[in-house]
Every structure is written in C-alpha cells, then in structure tokens.
N, CA, C and O of each residue as an XYZ file, in Angstrom:
432
protein
N       0.973    -11.450     -6.333
C       0.474    -10.139     -6.790
C      -0.803     -9.814     -5.978
O      -1.572    -10.700     -5.605
N      -0.980     -8.567     -5.738
C      -2.160     -8.107     -4.977
C      -3.418     -8.242     -5.831
O      -3.582     -7.554     -6.839
N      -4.272     -9.113     -5.419
C      -5.587     -9.280     -6.080
C      -6.588     -9.619     -5.003
O      -6.260    -10.304     -4.034
N      -7.790     -9.150     -5.165
C      -8.837     -9.460     -4.203
C     -10.020     -9.976     -4.976
O     -10.631     -9.224     -5.735
N     -10.363    -11.228     -4.811
C     -11.516    -11.853     -5.469
C     -11.571    -11.561     -6.937
O     -12.630    -11.224     -7.467
N     -10.460    -11.683     -7.598
C     -10.448    -11.493     -9.056
C     -10.509    -10.077     -9.549
O     -10.557     -9.857    -10.759
N     -10.509     -9.107     -8.667
C     -10.540     -7.731     -9.074
C      -9.146     -7.183     -9.202
O      -8.414     -7.139     -8.213
N      -8.743     -6.754    -10.411
C      -7.362     -6.238    -10.538
C      -7.157     -4.991     -9.674
O      -8.040     -4.137     -9.599
N      -6.038     -4.888     -9.048
C      -5.740     -3.799     -8.135
C      -4.805     -2.778     -8.748
O      -4.440     -1.823     -8.063
N      -4.403     -2.920     -9.976
C      -3.547     -1.962    -10.621
C      -4.279     -0.601    -10.703
O      -5.471     -0.562    -11.005
N      -3.609      0.446    -10.451
C      -4.231      1.772    -10.541
C      -3.680      2.495    -11.771
O      -2.467      2.556    -11.969
N      -4.559      3.031    -12.577
C      -4.099      3.791    -13.745
C      -4.675      5.175    -13.693
O      -5.475      5.494    -12.814
N      -4.270      6.009    -14.640
C      -4.655      7.420    -14.598
C      -6.169      7.633    -14.748
O      -6.678      8.686    -14.363
N      -6.884      6.665    -15.292
C      -8.339      6.816    -15.499
C      -9.143      6.503    -14.264
O     -10.283      6.953    -14.149
N      -8.571      5.721    -13.304
C      -9.418      5.321    -12.175
C      -8.820      5.678    -10.812
O      -9.329      5.225     -9.786
N      -7.773      6.463    -10.782
C      -7.112      6.759     -9.512
C      -8.054      7.527     -8.555
O      -7.930      7.381     -7.339
N      -8.951      8.308     -9.060
C      -9.878      8.987     -8.145
C     -11.220      8.283     -8.024
O     -12.113      8.765     -7.327
N     -11.367      7.165     -8.685
C     -12.599      6.369     -8.581
C     -12.380      5.184     -7.655
O     -12.082      4.082     -8.116
N     -12.522      5.398     -6.373
C     -12.248      4.367     -5.390
C     -13.597      3.860     -4.854
O     -14.400      4.622     -4.317
N     -13.813      2.554     -5.018
C     -15.073      1.981     -4.570
C     -15.162      1.999     -3.041
O     -14.140      2.009     -2.355
N     -16.364      2.004     -2.525
C     -16.557      1.938     -1.044
C     -15.819      0.707     -0.500
O     -15.836     -0.371     -1.095
N     -15.189      0.907      0.626
C     -14.489     -0.172      1.270
C     -13.067     -0.451      0.719
O     -12.392     -1.391      1.137
N     -12.655      0.389     -0.215
C     -11.288      0.224     -0.774
C     -10.525      1.538     -0.614
O     -11.107      2.587     -0.336
N      -9.244      1.454     -0.792
C      -8.386      2.638     -0.697
C      -7.259      2.459     -1.695
O      -6.971      1.345     -2.133
N      -6.611      3.590     -2.057
C      -5.478      3.577     -2.937
C      -4.244      3.853     -2.028
O      -4.206      4.782     -1.221
N      -3.257      2.974     -2.230
C      -2.039      3.109     -1.505
C      -0.895      3.408     -2.516
O      -0.748      2.692     -3.507
N      -0.133      4.409     -2.277
C       0.991      4.734     -3.216
C       2.271      4.867     -2.392
O       2.293      5.502     -1.337
N       3.329      4.252     -2.905
C       4.605      4.312     -2.247
C       5.730      4.034     -3.279
O       5.467      3.610     -4.405
N       6.951      4.280     -2.870
C       8.101      4.025     -3.698
C       8.854      2.815     -3.185
O       9.175      2.716     -2.000
N       9.136      1.877     -4.118
C       9.943      0.698     -3.802
C      11.343      1.186     -3.424
O      11.970      1.911     -4.197
N      11.837      0.801     -2.254
C      13.172      1.227     -1.839
C      14.280      0.409     -2.482
O      15.455      0.747     -2.339
N      13.926     -0.666     -3.191
C      14.922     -1.492     -3.873
C      15.255     -0.910     -5.230
O      16.424     -0.764     -5.584
N      14.181     -0.564     -6.019
C      14.456     -0.123     -7.385
C      13.903      1.307     -7.665
O      14.023      1.800     -8.786
N      13.311      1.957     -6.662
C      12.797      3.331     -6.783
C      11.568      3.458     -7.679
O      11.226      4.560     -8.106
N      10.906      2.344     -7.965
C       9.664      2.420     -8.760
C       8.523      2.893     -7.897
O       8.352      2.439     -6.766
N       7.733      3.822     -8.445
C       6.558      4.323     -7.753
C       5.429      3.310     -7.972
O       5.166      2.923     -9.111
N       4.775      2.885     -6.922
C       3.747      1.879     -6.953
C       2.458      2.466     -6.400
O       2.472      3.165     -5.386
N       1.318      2.176     -7.080
C       0.005      2.572     -6.601
C      -0.923      1.375     -6.798
O      -1.056      0.848     -7.902
N      -1.565      0.958     -5.699
C      -2.471     -0.209     -5.743
C      -3.732      0.107     -4.992
O      -3.731      0.885     -4.037
N      -4.825     -0.513     -5.440
C      -6.081     -0.464     -4.680
C      -6.076     -1.684     -3.770
O      -5.785     -2.804     -4.192
N      -6.411     -1.427     -2.492
C      -6.519     -2.514     -1.500
C      -7.819     -2.301     -0.715
O      -8.410     -1.222     -0.748
N      -8.243     -3.338     -0.020
C      -9.438     -3.152      0.799
C      -9.057     -2.563      2.136
O      -8.012     -2.882      2.704
N      -9.907     -1.712      2.619
C      -9.684     -1.099      3.945
C      -9.673     -2.173      5.048
O      -8.932     -2.081      6.026
N     -10.509     -3.175      4.852
C     -10.590     -4.255      5.894
C      -9.264     -4.994      6.005
O      -8.794     -5.274      7.108
N      -8.657     -5.312      4.858
C      -7.344     -6.005      4.880
C      -6.306     -5.106      5.514
O      -5.486     -5.582      6.300
N      -6.311     -3.853      5.208
C      -5.327     -2.897      5.760
C      -5.462     -2.684      7.238
O      -4.482     -2.491      7.958
N      -6.741     -2.725      7.689
C      -6.982     -2.433      9.127
C      -7.093     -3.667     10.036
O      -6.999     -3.558     11.258
N      -7.297     -4.851      9.416
C      -7.470     -6.071     10.231
C      -6.685     -7.284      9.774
O      -6.604     -8.275     10.501
N      -6.101     -7.226      8.577
C      -5.449     -8.419      8.030
C      -3.994     -8.225      7.702
O      -3.277     -7.471      8.359
N      -3.566     -8.937      6.652
C      -2.174     -8.850      6.152
C      -2.210     -8.387      4.692
O      -2.964     -8.927      3.883
N      -1.381     -7.374      4.361
C      -1.296     -6.891      3.011
C       0.162     -6.911      2.599
O       1.015     -6.332      3.272
N       0.451     -7.592      1.473
C       1.803     -7.643      0.909
C       1.631     -7.224     -0.549
O       0.775     -7.757     -1.256
N       2.454     -6.261     -0.999
C       2.403     -5.798     -2.402
C       3.729     -6.084     -3.040
O       4.790     -5.798     -2.486
N       3.645     -6.672     -4.254
C       4.870     -6.954     -5.030
C       5.161     -5.837     -5.993
O       4.267     -5.377     -6.704
N       6.392     -5.395     -6.028
C       6.813     -4.365     -6.975
C       6.750     -4.964     -8.377
O       7.285     -6.046     -8.620
N       6.099     -4.262     -9.294
C       6.001     -4.800    -10.676
C       7.348     -4.752    -11.436
O       7.501     -5.430    -12.452
N       8.299     -3.975    -10.962
C       9.553     -3.825    -11.629
C      10.568     -4.848    -11.150
O      11.074     -5.625    -11.960
N      10.878     -4.873     -9.878
C      11.931     -5.731     -9.335
C      11.409     -6.986     -8.608
O      12.180     -7.859     -8.211
N      10.075     -7.045     -8.447
C       9.409     -8.176     -7.807
C       9.726     -8.328     -6.304
O       9.495     -9.387     -5.720
N      10.238     -7.296     -5.711
C      10.419     -7.299     -4.241
C       9.031     -7.259     -3.607
O       8.116     -6.641     -4.151
N       8.879     -7.891     -2.506
C       7.594     -7.878     -1.803
C       7.668     -6.926     -0.624
O       8.627     -6.950      0.147
N       6.641     -6.079     -0.487
C       6.596     -5.077      0.533
C       5.481     -5.393      1.512
O       4.331     -5.543      1.100
N       5.796     -5.500      2.818
C       4.811     -5.699      3.834
C       4.153     -4.387      4.133
O       4.793     -3.444      4.598
N       2.858     -4.330      3.862
C       2.134     -3.082      4.055
C       1.366     -3.087      5.368
O       1.277     -2.056      6.036
N       0.822     -4.207      5.737
C       0.097     -4.314      7.029
C       0.145     -5.771      7.548
O       0.060     -6.727      6.777
N       0.280     -5.896      8.838
C       0.236     -7.204      9.474
C      -0.470     -7.120     10.829
O       0.162     -6.893     11.862
N      -1.752     -7.301     10.804
C      -2.554     -7.261     12.056
C      -2.728     -8.667     12.618
O      -3.320     -8.837     13.684
N      -2.205     -9.703     11.896
C      -2.377    -11.060     12.369
C      -1.138    -11.622     13.040
O      -1.166    -12.730     13.575
N      -0.041    -10.854     13.013
C       1.200    -11.253     13.649
C       1.959    -12.358     12.896
O       2.689    -13.138     13.509
N       1.791    -12.419     11.614
C       2.483    -13.411     10.800
C       3.954    -13.115     10.642
O       4.759    -14.035     10.495
N       4.324    -11.827     10.670
C       5.703    -11.430     10.367
C       6.322    -10.684     11.573
O       6.777     -9.547     11.448
N       6.324    -11.361     12.754
C       6.797    -10.702     13.964
C       8.219    -10.290     13.890
O       8.604     -9.317     14.538
N       9.046    -10.995     13.116
C      10.463    -10.613     12.973
C      10.595     -9.235     12.337
O      11.530     -8.506     12.671
N       9.716     -8.858     11.455
C       9.753     -7.596     10.711
C       8.945     -6.497     11.373
O       9.109     -5.324     11.037
N       8.067     -6.858     12.317
C       7.171     -5.860     12.897
C       7.483     -5.594     14.356
O       6.606     -5.185     15.117
N       8.728     -5.822     14.753
C       9.167     -5.643     16.128
C       8.207     -6.363     17.093
O       7.650     -5.765     18.014
N       8.040     -7.660     16.846
C       7.242     -8.588     17.643
C       5.769     -8.118     17.674
O       5.093     -8.221     18.698
N       5.302     -7.611     16.546
C       3.896     -7.239     16.416
C       3.589     -5.797     16.805
O       2.443     -5.364     16.683
N       4.581     -5.047     17.267
C       4.312     -3.640     17.680
C       3.977     -2.747     16.496
O       3.192     -1.807     16.623
N       4.569     -3.039     15.346
C       4.306     -2.195     14.140
C       3.287     -2.951     13.297
O       3.550     -4.078     12.878
N       2.134     -2.351     13.043
C       1.077     -3.006     12.340
C       0.938     -2.637     10.865
O       0.537     -3.465     10.047
N       1.277     -1.371     10.526
C       1.036     -0.913      9.178
C       2.256     -0.162      8.628
O       3.193      0.147      9.365
N       2.227      0.122      7.327
C       3.307      0.893      6.691
C       3.439      2.258      7.361
O       4.525      2.837      7.391
N       2.354      2.758      7.887
C       2.397      4.071      8.615
C       3.303      3.951      9.838
O       4.116      4.832     10.118
N       3.141      2.821     10.574
C       3.966      2.599     11.752
C       5.422      2.452     11.402
O       6.293      2.998     12.079
N       5.701      1.684     10.300
C       7.099      1.501      9.829
C       7.716      2.839      9.469
O       8.858      3.123      9.827
N       6.948      3.668      8.752
C       7.429      4.945      8.298
C       7.722      5.876      9.468
O       8.764      6.532      9.489
N       6.828      5.942     10.428
C       7.034      6.795     11.609
C       8.274      6.356     12.397
O       9.031      7.190     12.894
N       8.469      5.054     12.502
C       9.660      4.543     13.230
C      10.960      5.010     12.505
O      11.978      5.260     13.150
N      10.903      5.115     11.226
C      12.074      5.521     10.403
C      12.148      7.005     10.168
O      13.023      7.471      9.437
N      11.255      7.760     10.767
C      11.259      9.235     10.597
C      10.734      9.714      9.239
O      10.967     10.855      8.840
N      10.043      8.850      8.557
C       9.511      9.233      7.259
C       8.094      9.815      7.394
O       7.407      9.608      8.394
N       7.686     10.549      6.352
C       6.414     11.227      6.407
C       5.375     10.388      5.617
O       5.654      9.897      4.524
N       4.198     10.247      6.197
C       3.066      9.608      5.549
C       1.992     10.639      5.298
O       1.563     11.344      6.212
N       1.554     10.724      4.034
C       0.511     11.682      3.710
C      -0.763     10.957      3.364
O      -0.778     10.073      2.507
N      -1.834     11.333      4.034
C      -3.172     10.791      3.719
C      -3.962     11.859      2.996
O      -4.042     13.004      3.441
N      -4.549     11.466      1.867
C      -5.325     12.405      1.092
C      -6.638     11.768      0.660
O      -6.756     10.546      0.566
N      -7.590     12.597      0.407
C      -8.868     12.145     -0.153
C      -8.778     12.275     -1.643
O      -8.035     13.127     -2.131
N      -9.522     11.447     -2.417
C      -9.446     11.500     -3.894
C      -9.644     12.907     -4.428
O      -9.012     13.260     -5.423
N     -10.490     13.726     -3.819
C     -10.734     15.089     -4.317
C      -9.519     15.996     -4.097
O      -9.385     17.039     -4.738
N      -8.646     15.584     -3.189
C      -7.452     16.393     -2.888
C      -6.257     16.076     -3.786
O      -5.210     16.714     -3.676
N      -6.411     15.095     -4.672
C      -5.239     14.656     -5.455
C      -4.935     15.682     -6.526
O      -5.832     16.204     -7.189
N      -3.643     15.962     -6.682
C      -3.189     16.845     -7.695
C      -1.815     16.360     -8.098
O      -0.844     16.589     -7.377
N      -1.712     15.685     -9.252
C      -0.459     15.152     -9.724
C      -0.476     14.862    -11.201
O      -1.516     14.962    -11.852
N       0.657     14.507    -11.722
C       0.786     14.146    -13.160
C       1.287     12.730    -13.218
O       2.254     12.369    -12.547
N       0.611     11.914    -14.041
C       1.077     10.542    -14.235
C       1.840     10.475    -15.537
O       1.332     10.874    -16.585
N       3.060      9.969    -15.473
C       3.906      9.831    -16.660
C       3.470      8.542    -17.362
O       3.179      7.538    -16.711
N       3.429      8.584    -18.693
C       3.060      7.423    -19.432
C       4.326      6.776    -19.992
O       4.249      5.751    -20.669
C-alpha cells in the first residue's frame, strides 16, 4: 500500500484540496475493476523514484512512475518513466489541475 513515512495517503472529500508542499494528488481509474483511485504521493518520488499504487478494490498494483529502471520490461526498457508517458503512448488524455481548479462530486 502507498504510504510515506507513516503518513496515510488515502484521499477523502475533506482533504482533496489540502495538499501539503512537496506532495501531489494523483487520480486514475483501475483498468482491472474500474475503481476510481485517488492518492497523495510525494512529488520527489513521482519525479525521481518509483511509485506503485495498489487498487483498494481488486488489489492490482499500478506502476505510476519508474525513474530507477526497476521495471524495464513494462517501461519499454526505461523509455517510459511516468503514468503520463504510458497514457500518451496509448493515446489517452492526462489532465493536470491545480487544487483551486477542482470541480467534482465525491460519491459516498
């Protein structure tokens, strides 16, 4: 599970726009079970390390970033570094927003 130094990374409706400095919120849909996932991760891990997020529903693991070359089989021998690169390769759209730009409804 995604955790950083004991800080829970689950995102809920009360803290989705409260992102601490050095962290970011990543939201995506699990392609195995279609569950929408939102997690807080560190910008440093996303830009320089390895990030893997486990789906809370089906427990599939999703490679979000690999800047260390640990998963060369999945990253076209290291050419694809982040989920943005994977999405672009597959013709998918990646949207980057600032917390002030968020406008959505969270189902309970």
